[in-house]
PATITI-437807 format. One line per 5 residues: number of its first residue (from 0); their letters; for each residue x, y, z of N, C-alpha, C. Coordinates in steps of 0.1 Angstrom, whole numbers, plus 5000, padded with zeros to 4 digits. Example, Ala and Ser with C-alpha at 12.3 -4.5 7.8 and 13.67 -1.06 7.14 Angstrom:
BEGIN
0) AS) 5132/4943/5078/5123/4955/5078/5132/4967/5078 ~ 5128/4978/5071/5137/4989/5071/5129/5000/5079
! end
This chain:
BEGIN
0) MVPMP) 5053/4738/4976/5050/4751/4979/5045/4752/4994 ~ 5051/4761/5002/5047/4762/5016/5035/4772/5016 ~ 5024/4769/5023/5013/4778/5023/5017/4791/5030 ~ 5011/4802/5025/5013/4815/5031/5008/4815/5045 ~ 5015/4823/5054/5010/4824/5067/4995/4830/5067
5) VDGAR) 4987/4824/5076/4973/4828/5076/4971/4842/5081 ~ 4978/4846/5091/4975/4859/5097/4987/4869/5096 ~ 4998/4865/5091/5009/4874/5089/5017/4877/5102 ~ 5016/4868/5112/5023/4870/5125/5028/4857/5130 ~ 5039/4857/5138/5044/4845/5144/5048/4848/5158
10) PFVLR) 5046/4838/5167/5050/4841/5181/5065/4840/5183 ~ 5070/4849/5192/5084/4849/5196/5085/4850/5211 ~ 5095/4844/5217/5097/4845/5231/5107/4857/5233 ~ 5103/4867/5241/5112/4879/5243/5114/4881/5258 ~ 5123/4889/5261/5126/4892/5276/5121/4906/5278
15) EHFAD) 5112/4908/5288/5107/4921/5291/5114/4927/5303 ~ 5118/4939/5302/5124/4947/5313/5115/4958/5318 ~ 5117/4962/5330/5108/4972/5336/5116/4984/5342 ~ 5110/4996/5340/5117/5008/5345/5117/5009/5360 ~ 5108/5002/5367/5107/5003/5381/5117/4993/5388
20) GAEPR) 5125/4986/5381/5134/4977/5386/5129/4963/5389 ~ 5117/4961/5385/5111/4947/5387/5119/4937/5380 ~ 5118/4925/5384/5126/4914/5378/5122/4912/5363 ~ 5131/4911/5354/5128/4908/5340/5120/4895/5339 ~ 5112/4893/5329/5105/4881/5327/5104/4877/5312
25) AIERA) 5103/4865/5309/5101/4860/5295/5087/4860/5292 ~ 5084/4866/5280/5070/4866/5275/5070/4862/5261 ~ 5058/4857/5257/5056/4853/5243/5048/4864/5236 ~ 5052/4869/5225/5045/4880/5218/5045/4877/5203 ~ 5034/4881/5197/5033/4879/5182/5040/4890/5175
30) LIEEA) 5049/4887/5166/5056/4897/5158/5051/4896/5143 ~ 5050/4908/5137/5046/4908/5123/5056/4901/5114 ~ 5051/4894/5104/5060/4888/5094/5065/4899/5085 ~ 5078/4898/5083/5085/4907/5073/5094/4898/5065 ~ 5093/4898/5052/5101/4890/5043/5104/4896/5030
35) PVAVE) 5115/4893/5024/5117/4898/5010/5108/4891/5000 ~ 5102/4899/4992/5093/4893/4982/5098/4897/4968 ~ 5104/4888/4961/5109/4891/4947/5098/4891/4937 ~ 5096/4902/4931/5085/4903/4921/5090/4901/4907 ~ 5085/4891/4901/5089/4887/4887/5076/4889/4878
40) INGIG) 5078/4897/4867/5066/4900/4859/5069/4895/4845 ~ 5061/4886/4839/5063/4881/4826/5078/4876/4824 ~ 5083/4870/4835/5096/4864/4835/5108/4873/4837 ~ 5104/4886/4839/5115/4897/4841/5115/4900/4856 ~ 5127/4899/4862/5129/4903/4876/5127/4918/4877
45) YAVMM) 5116/4922/4885/5113/4936/4885/5117/4944/4898 ~ 5115/4937/4909/5118/4944/4922/5118/4934/4933 ~ 5124/4938/4944/5124/4930/4956/5118/4939/4967 ~ 5107/4936/4973/5100/4944/4982/5100/4937/4996 ~ 5101/4945/5007/5100/4939/5020/5085/4940/5024
50) ATPVD) 5079/4929/5026/5065/4929/5028/5060/4918/5038 ~ 5048/4919/5042/5042/4908/5050/5035/4899/5040 ~ 5039/4886/5040/5035/4877/5029/5021/4871/5031 ~ 5011/4880/5031/4997/4876/5031/4990/4885/5021 ~ 4979/4880/5015/4972/4887/5005/4981/4891/4993
55) LEDYA) 4990/4882/4989/5000/4886/4979/4993/4887/4965 ~ 4982/4880/4963/4976/4881/4950/4969/4895/4949 ~ 4963/4900/4960/4958/4914/4960/4970/4923/4957 ~ 4981/4921/4964/4993/4930/4963/4998/4930/4948 ~ 4998/4918/4942/5003/4918/4928/4995/4926/4919
60) LGFCL) 4982/4925/4920/4973/4933/4911/4975/4948/4914 ~ 4974/4952/4927/4975/4966/4931/4988/4972/4927 ~ 4999/4964/4929/5012/4969/4925/5013/4972/4910 ~ 5008/4963/4902/5008/4965/4887/5000/4977/4883 ~ 4989/4980/4890/4980/4991/4887/4987/5004/4892
65) SEQLI) 4993/5004/4904/5000/5016/4909/5012/5019/4901 ~ 5020/5009/4896/5031/5011/4888/5028/5015/4873 ~ 5015/5015/4870/5010/5018/4857/5015/5009/4846 ~ 5017/4996/4850/5021/4986/4841/5009/4981/4833 ~ 4998/4982/4839/4985/4979/4832/4975/4990/4834
70) ASPEE) 4966/4991/4825/4956/5002/4826/4943/4997/4832 ~ 4941/4984/4833/4929/4979/4839/4932/4965/4844 ~ 4924/4960/4853/4926/4947/4859/4924/4936/4848 ~ 4918/4939/4837/4916/4928/4827/4930/4924/4821 ~ 4940/4933/4822/4953/4930/4816/4961/4921/4826
75) FLSAD) 4956/4919/4838/4963/4911/4848/4958/4896/4846 ~ 4967/4887/4843/4963/4874/4840/4964/4865/4852 ~ 4975/4865/4860/4977/4856/4871/4988/4860/4880 ~ 4988/4855/4892/4999/4857/4902/5000/4844/4910 ~ 5013/4840/4912/5016/4828/4920/5027/4831/4930
80) ASSVD) 5024/4829/4942/5034/4832/4953/5039/4819/4959 ~ 5052/4818/4961/5057/4806/4968/5069/4810/4976 ~ 5071/4802/4987/5083/4805/4995/5095/4799/4988 ~ 5107/4804/4991/5119/4799/4986/5128/4794/4997 ~ 5136/4784/4994/5145/4777/5004/5154/4787/5010
85) AGGWM) 5159/4797/5003/5169/4806/5008/5163/4816/5018 ~ 5150/4816/5018/5143/4826/5027/5136/4836/5018 ~ 5124/4840/5022/5116/4850/5014/5106/4843/5005 ~ 5101/4851/4996/5090/4847/4987/5093/4851/4973 ~ 5088/4843/4963/5088/4846/4949/5074/4849/4945
90) LRIQL) 5071/4860/4939/5058/4864/4934/5059/4865/4919 ~ 5054/4855/4912/5054/4855/4897/5041/4860/4892 ~ 5042/4871/4884/5030/4877/4878/5030/4876/4863 ~ 5018/4873/4858/5017/4873/4843/5007/4883/4838 ~ 5012/4892/4829/5003/4902/4824/5001/4899/4809
95) SASGA) 4990/4905/4804/4987/4903/4789/4998/4910/4781 ~ 4998/4907/4768/5009/4913/4759/5008/4928/4759 ~ 4997/4934/4762/4996/4949/4761/5004/4955/4773 ~ 5006/4948/4783/5014/4953/4794/5029/4951/4793 ~ 5033/4945/4782/5047/4942/4781/5056/4954/4778
100) GPLLE) 5050/4964/4770/5057/4976/4767/5061/4984/4779 ~ 5051/4988/4787/5054/4996/4799/5063/4988/4809 ~ 5062/4975/4809/5070/4967/4818/5085/4967/4814 ~ 5088/4965/4801/5101/4965/4796/5108/4979/4798 ~ 5100/4990/4796/5106/5003/4797/5109/5006/4812
105) RARLR) 5100/5002/4821/5102/5005/4835/5114/4996/4840 ~ 5115/4984/4836/5126/4975/4840/5139/4981/4835 ~ 5139/4987/4823/5151/4993/4818/5155/5005/4827 ~ 5146/5013/4831/5149/5024/4840/5154/5020/4853 ~ 5148/5009/4859/5153/5004/4872/5167/4999/4871
110) LSEGS) 5171/4992/4860/5185/4988/4858/5194/5000/4856 ~ 5190/5010/4849/5199/5021/4847/5201/5029/4859 ~ 5192/5029/4869/5194/5037/4881/5207/5034/4888 ~ 5212/5021/4887/5224/5017/4894/5236/5018/4886 ~ 5235/5022/4873/5246/5021/4864/5255/5034/4864
115) CGLCG) 5250/5046/4865/5258/5058/4866/5250/5069/4872 ~ 5256/5080/4877/5249/5091/4883/5240/5098/4874 ~ 5244/5100/4861/5237/5107/4851/5223/5101/4848 ~ 5222/5088/4850/5210/5081/4847/5199/5086/4857 ~ 5203/5091/4868/5193/5096/4878/5184/5107/4873
120) IESLE) 5189/5115/4862/5181/5125/4857/5168/5120/4851 ~ 5170/5109/4843/5158/5103/4836/5149/5097/4847 ~ 5155/5091/4858/5147/5085/4868/5139/5096/4876 ~ 5145/5107/4879/5138/5118/4885/5126/5123/4877 ~ 5128/5124/4864/5117/5128/4855/5106/5118/4856
125) QVMRP) 5110/5106/4857/5099/5095/4858/5092/5096/4870 ~ 5099/5099/4882/5092/5100/4895/5082/5111/4895 ~ 5087/5123/4889/5079/5135/4889/5070/5137/4877 ~ 5067/5126/4870/5059/5126/4858/5046/5132/4860 ~ 5040/5140/4851/5027/5145/4852/5016/5134/4852
130) LPRIA) 5006/5135/4860/4996/5126/4861/4982/5133/4858 ~ 4973/5126/4852/4960/5132/4849/4953/5136/4862 ~ 4946/5148/4861/4938/5152/4873/4927/5143/4876 ~ 4923/5142/4888/4912/5133/4892/4899/5139/4888 ~ 4891/5131/4880/4879/5136/4875/4867/5134/4884
135) AELDV) 4868/5124/4893/4856/5121/4901/4855/5131/4913 ~ 4843/5134/4916/4841/5142/4928/4832/5134/4938 ~ 4836/5135/4950/4828/5127/4961/4824/5136/4972 ~ 4812/5136/4975/4807/5144/4986/4808/5137/4999 ~ 4819/5140/5007/4821/5133/5019/4823/5144/5030
140) APEAM) 4814/5143/5040/4815/5153/5051/4826/5149/5061 ~ 4831/5159/5068/4841/5156/5078/4836/5145/5088 ~ 4823/5146/5091/4818/5136/5101/4820/5122/5096 ~ 4819/5119/5083/4821/5106/5078/4836/5102/5079 ~ 4845/5111/5078/4859/5108/5080/4862/5104/5094
145) FRAVE) 4856/5112/5103/4858/5110/5118/4852/5096/5121 ~ 4841/5092/5115/4835/5079/5117/4844/5068/5113 ~ 4850/5069/5101/4859/5059/5096/4871/5058/5105 ~ 4877/5069/5109/4889/5069/5118/4886/5061/5131 ~ 4874/5064/5137/4870/5058/5149/4868/5043/5148
150) ALGGH) 4863/5039/5136/4860/5025/5134/4872/5016/5129 ~ 4882/5023/5124/4893/5015/5118/4900/5005/5127 ~ 4902/5009/5140/4909/5000/5149/4902/4986/5150 ~ 4889/4986/5149/4882/4973/5150/4884/4964/5138 ~ 4890/4970/5127/4892/4962/5115/4907/4958/5114
155) QILGR) 4916/4963/5123/4930/4960/5122/4934/4948/5130 ~ 4931/4936/5124/4934/4924/5131/4949/4922/5133 ~ 4957/4924/5123/4971/4922/5124/4977/4933/5132 ~ 4972/4945/5131/4977/4956/5139/4975/4954/5154 ~ 4963/4949/5158/4960/4947/5172/4969/4936/5177
160) ETRAA) 4972/4926/5169/4980/4914/5174/4995/4918/5175 ~ 5000/4927/5167/5014/4929/5167/5018/4943/5170 ~ 5009/4953/5169/5012/4967/5171/5023/4972/5161 ~ 5023/4966/5149/5034/4969/5140/5029/4969/5125 ~ 5016/4969/5123/5011/4968/5109/5005/4981/5105
165) HAAAL) 5007/4985/5092/5000/4996/5086/4987/4991/5080 ~ 4977/5000/5080/4964/4995/5074/4960/5005/5063 ~ 4953/5000/5053/4947/5009/5043/4932/5004/5042 ~ 4923/5014/5043/4909/5010/5043/4901/5017/5032 ~ 4893/5010/5025/4883/5016/5015/4870/5019/5023
170) CATDG) 4866/5031/5021/4855/5036/5029/4844/5042/5021 ~ 4831/5039/5025/4820/5045/5018/4818/5059/5022 ~ 4810/5066/5014/4808/5081/5017/4803/5084/5030 ~ 4796/5075/5037/4791/5077/5050/4801/5074/5061 ~ 4813/5069/5057/4823/5066/5067/4824/5051/5070
175) QIVLV) 4815/5043/5065/4815/5028/5067/4827/5022/5060 ~ 4834/5014/5068/4846/5007/5062/4842/4995/5054 ~ 4846/4995/5042/4842/4984/5033/4852/4973/5032 ~ 4865/4977/5032/4875/4967/5030/4888/4972/5036 ~ 4896/4963/5042/4909/4967/5049/4920/4957/5045
180) REDVG) 4932/4962/5042/4943/4954/5041/4955/4959/5049 ~ 4963/4950/5054/4974/4954/5063/4987/4948/5059 ~ 4998/4955/5063/5011/4951/5059/5021/4958/5068 ~ 5033/4953/5069/5044/4959/5076/5048/4972/5069 ~ 5046/4973/5056/5049/4985/5048/5036/4993/5044
185) RHNAF) 5037/5006/5045/5025/5014/5042/5021/5014/5027 ~ 5032/5014/5019/5029/5013/5004/5023/5000/5001 ~ 5028/4989/5007/5023/4976/5004/5008/4975/5008 ~ 5005/4980/5020/4991/4979/5024/4982/4987/5014 ~ 4986/4998/5009/4979/5005/4999/4977/4997/4986
190) DKLLG) 4988/4991/4982/4987/4983/4969/4978/4971/4972 ~ 4979/4965/4983/4970/4953/4986/4955/4958/4986 ~ 4952/4969/4991/4939/4974/4991/4934/4977/4977 ~ 4942/4983/4969/4938/4986/4955/4936/4973/4947 ~ 4944/4963/4949/4942/4950/4943/4930/4943/4948
195) AAARR) 4927/4943/4961/4916/4937/4966/4903/4943/4961 ~ 4903/4957/4960/4891/4964/4955/4889/4960/4941 ~ 4899/4960/4933/4898/4957/4918/4893/4943/4916 ~ 4897/4933/4924/4893/4919/4923/4878/4918/4927 ~ 4873/4927/4935/4859/4926/4939/4850/4935/4931
200) GLAIE) 4856/4942/4921/4848/4951/4913/4843/4963/4920 ~ 4850/4968/4931/4847/4980/4938/4854/4992/4932 ~ 4846/5002/4928/4851/5013/4921/4858/5023/4931 ~ 4871/5026/4929/4878/5035/4939/4871/5048/4939 ~ 4867/5053/4927/4861/5067/4926/4848/5069/4934
205) DHFIL) 4842/5058/4938/4830/5059/4946/4833/5058/4961 ~ 4845/5058/4965/4849/5056/4979/4860/5066/4982 ~ 4863/5067/4995/4876/5073/4999/4885/5063/5006 ~ 4897/5067/5007/4907/5058/5013/4913/5064/5025 ~ 4914/5055/5036/4920/5059/5049/4932/5051/5051
210) LTARC) 4943/5058/5054/4956/5052/5057/4961/5055/5071 ~ 4967/5045/5078/4973/5048/5091/4986/5055/5090 ~ 4992/5056/5078/5005/5061/5077/5006/5076/5076 ~ 5018/5082/5077/5020/5096/5073/5017/5097/5058 ~ 5014/5109/5054/5010/5112/5040/5022/5117/5033
215) SFELV) 5029/5108/5025/5040/5112/5017/5036/5113/5003 ~ 5046/5119/4995/5043/5121/4980/5039/5108/4973 ~ 5046/5097/4977/5043/5084/4969/5029/5079/4972 ~ 5024/5081/4984/5010/5077/4986/5000/5086/4979 ~ 5003/5099/4978/4994/5108/4970/4994/5103/4956
220) QKAVV) 5006/5100/4951/5007/5096/4937/4999/5083/4934 ~ 5000/5073/4944/4992/5061/4942/4977/5064/4942 ~ 4973/5073/4950/4959/5077/4951/4954/5084/4938 ~ 4963/5092/4932/4960/5099/4920/4959/5089/4908 ~ 4969/5080/4907/4969/5070/4897/4956/5061/4898
225) AGCPL) 4952/5058/4910/4940/5050/4912/4927/5057/4910 ~ 4927/5071/4909/4915/5078/4907/4907/5081/4919 ~ 4914/5080/4931/4908/5082/4944/4905/5097/4946 ~ 4892/5101/4948/4889/5115/4950/4892/5121/4964 ~ 4894/5112/4974/4897/5117/4987/4906/5107/4994
230) LVTIS) 4917/5113/5000/4927/5105/5007/4927/5110/5021 ~ 4926/5102/5031/4926/5106/5045/4937/5098/5052 ~ 4946/5105/5059/4957/5098/5066/4957/5102/5081 ~ 4962/5092/5089/4962/5094/5103/4973/5104/5107 ~ 4984/5103/5100/4996/5112/5104/4996/5123/5094
235) AASTL) 5006/5132/5096/5007/5144/5089/5012/5142/5075 ~ 5009/5153/5067/5013/5152/5053/5027/5160/5051 ~ 5034/5156/5040/5046/5163/5037/5043/5175/5028 ~ 5053/5184/5025/5050/5195/5017/5047/5191/5002 ~ 5055/5181/4997/5053/5176/4984/5040/5169/4982
240) AVEQA) 5036/5162/4993/5023/5155/4992/5011/5165/4990 ~ 5011/5176/4998/5001/5186/4997/5001/5193/4983 ~ 5013/5196/4979/5015/5203/4966/5009/5194/4954 ~ 5013/5181/4955/5009/5172/4944/4994/5169/4945 ~ 4988/5169/4957/4974/5167/4958/4966/5178/4952
245) RSHGL) 4971/5190/4955/4964/5202/4950/4965/5203/4935 ~ 4976/5200/4929/4978/5201/4915/4971/5191/4907 ~ 4967/5180/4914/4960/5169/4907/4946/5167/4911 ~ 4940/5177/4918/4926/5176/4922/4923/5166/4932 ~ 4932/5161/4940/4930/5152/4951/4926/5159/4964
250) RLASL) 4915/5156/4969/4911/5162/4982/4919/5154/4993 ~ 4926/5161/5002/4935/5154/5011/4933/5159/5025 ~ 4931/5149/5034/4929/5152/5048/4940/5145/5056 ~ 4947/5151/5065/4957/5145/5072/4956/5148/5087 ~ 4965/5141/5095/4964/5142/5110/4949/5139/5114
255) ARSDS) 4943/5130/5108/4929/5127/5111/4928/5119/5124 ~ 4920/5124/5133/4916/5118/5146/4901/5117/5146 ~ 4896/5111/5157/4882/5110/5158/4875/5123/5161 ~ 4883/5134/5164/4877/5147/5168/4882/5158/5160 ~ 4892/5156/5151/4897/5167/5143/4905/5162/5131
260) LLEA) 4908/5170/5121/4916/5167/5110/4920/5179/5103 ~ 4930/5178/5094/4935/5190/5087/4933/5187/5072 ~ 4925/5196/5065/4923/5194/5051/4931/5204/5043 ~ 4938/5199/5033/4947/5207/5025/4940/5215/5014
! end
């Protein structure tokens, strides 16, 4: 087994060109790692994700929670990540027997999506499935959100190095950043954060989550499934994201800067 990259970046030699006509030059720059990660759960091939192959055990747990394959971290038994000769990574996850039912049903839906056009009806119903309203209420002032946005850059190690990483941060009610995970994919960064928080026993309902990404429907859905009472995103929200947040009791702030934000 080849060890996972420590920082998720590798140096590449590139050629830099200039608009003022100056002579091009060769420079070395760190690029973010992006690799196919084949997810196998209880021996069943479930998905292939493009991800940065660091913090994959956090990702495995967060992915299973977000996909609602398990109801609690106690149903997650193990995760083993290894590189493969053909390129990419294999992530083997083992869930308890109670997670096998949802796993088999979801795997069946994934297989049916490619079989015929009519199967998309069932898949669309699955995507738009009703979710429970968020029960937790969290008193977070806008000043705390501004504080977290201002501080996030100092926690984005991979982002500073490559300028190509999304970040997801778990924040205390006063805006202090508790935990950060990064990835080339915004969904992956969110799943890594959820998994890391669960492994550390940090209750999502006692914190808010800050994302560097635009706020799409899928990220709102992940937040609702996780029971997150407040989601803050650096970029703007989509129509469906706002509608879903309102219908599920999720407080949503987008276009968050250090001096302003929009609350839905």
